[in-house]
Structure formats: structure tokens, C-alpha cells
N, C-alpha and C positions, 0 to 999 in steps of 0.2 A: 419552536421547538422541534418541530419535526422536519423544518431543512436542516436543520443542528444532525438529530439523528439520521438523517438522508446523505449529508457528509460524513459522517465517523461511518457510517456501511459499505460508502464506497473503499475507504481508505483502508478497511479491515478486509474486503476484498479485493481490491487491490494488490497490497502488502499480505496479505495470509496466506497460510500454504492449503487452505481449505475450501478455498474458492478456486471453481474449474479455470482452466485457461479461456473458456466463452464468457465465461461469467467476468473475468478480471481486462476481457478486450475493451466494453465500455467506459473503464473507470481508469485506465492508462491513456497518455498523452502520448501520441505516436507510437500506437498499441502495433500498430503491423511492423514497424523496423524491430519490437521486440520480444516477438512473438516468440523467437528460440530463447532470448533472456529468461523469459518469465518460466516458460518447461525447464529451463536447466534451472532456474530458483526453485519451483518444485521439487526436484529431485535432489538438490544440496539439502534443503529442511527436511526433507524424510532422512537423507545421509546422518545428517544431524539430531535427528531424532525429533524432529517436529516443529515445527514455529506457530508460535497462536500470536496473532495481532488482538489488543482488548483496548479499541476507544473508549476514552474515560471521560472527555468531555470536547466541546466543539464552541467556538464563538467565530462568527459571521459579518464578513464587514462587504457589502456591497456583493461581488463576484467570485471573494475569496473567503475560505474557511480554513480555520485553523484549528486544527485535528492536535488533541493531546494524547498518546497511547502506550502500553507497555507491552514489551515485546520479549515473549518469552522463547527461546532457542534452545530445546535440548534438555528444558526444566532450569536454564538459567537466565532467569529475569530481570529485566529493565527496564525502570517504569519514567513515567512525564518525556518522554519522547516527543518532538514536536512538525510536525508535516503542513504543507499548505497544498490546498486544491482548488483549480479553477472552476465557476460553473461553467458549464459550454453546452449551452442548446439546452438549458434544463438540467443538464446533470453532470455530477461533479465527478471531476477529473482529476487525478493522481498527476504530479509536475515530472516527466521523466526524470530531470536532476537528481531530483530528493527521491525518486525511487530506486535510480542508482545508486545513488547515495546509500542507502543503508542495503540493498542487495550485497553490497561489496562488505558489507560486514560476514554474508555467510558465504563465502570466496563465489562471488556471481558477477561477473565485470557487461557490465553494457556498453554495446557497438558505439563506437567515436562518431 
């Protein structure tokens, strides 16, 4: 259960607007390339009235966590979204492609 909670916390940190850029860094694949994207996402989230990510459950198979979460963007909630995270050297890391797909919903694009 602790591993599942750690994966859920990592996704909330990687994707949520409440985490600082530095907190996000350890939980995002290719973060150095995405630092400006993460900053743009925080700004966009603020302009949209806030973005809250609430992980509701996780299951783990080997070094992959499957996290189910709800996303509230400016008061509009979408439930039962899913994400996959990889365990890298003991830390749960959000996959770049999935993170970028979700960021597109708040009009933020990742570099190619």
C-alpha cells in the first residue's frame, strides 16, 4: 500500500498545480527538457482557475504503476483518468508522452 501511495503522490506532484517546479523535477521524465513547459503549465493552470489532480487508486506490476485520478480544471472535473509511471532508481516518474498529452488539455504543448 505504501508503494501505491508513493506512485499516486508522484503523479499528483508531476501533474498538479500545487507542486513547485523543483518538486516536479524528480517525478517527470526528461524534466530538464520540460522545465519551461512545466512553468507554462503552472501559469496556464492559474489562468484557468486552478488545476487539481487527485489520485484515487493505483496498482503496481513490477516497476510500472497504473494510477487512476480525477482532474479538476477551473471547477470542471473529469474522473477516472489513467496514467502510467515508471519506477526509476526507486522514484516514481511520470512518462513524458502521457504528461504531455494531459498538458495539451490546458493548452500547453511540449517540445518535440
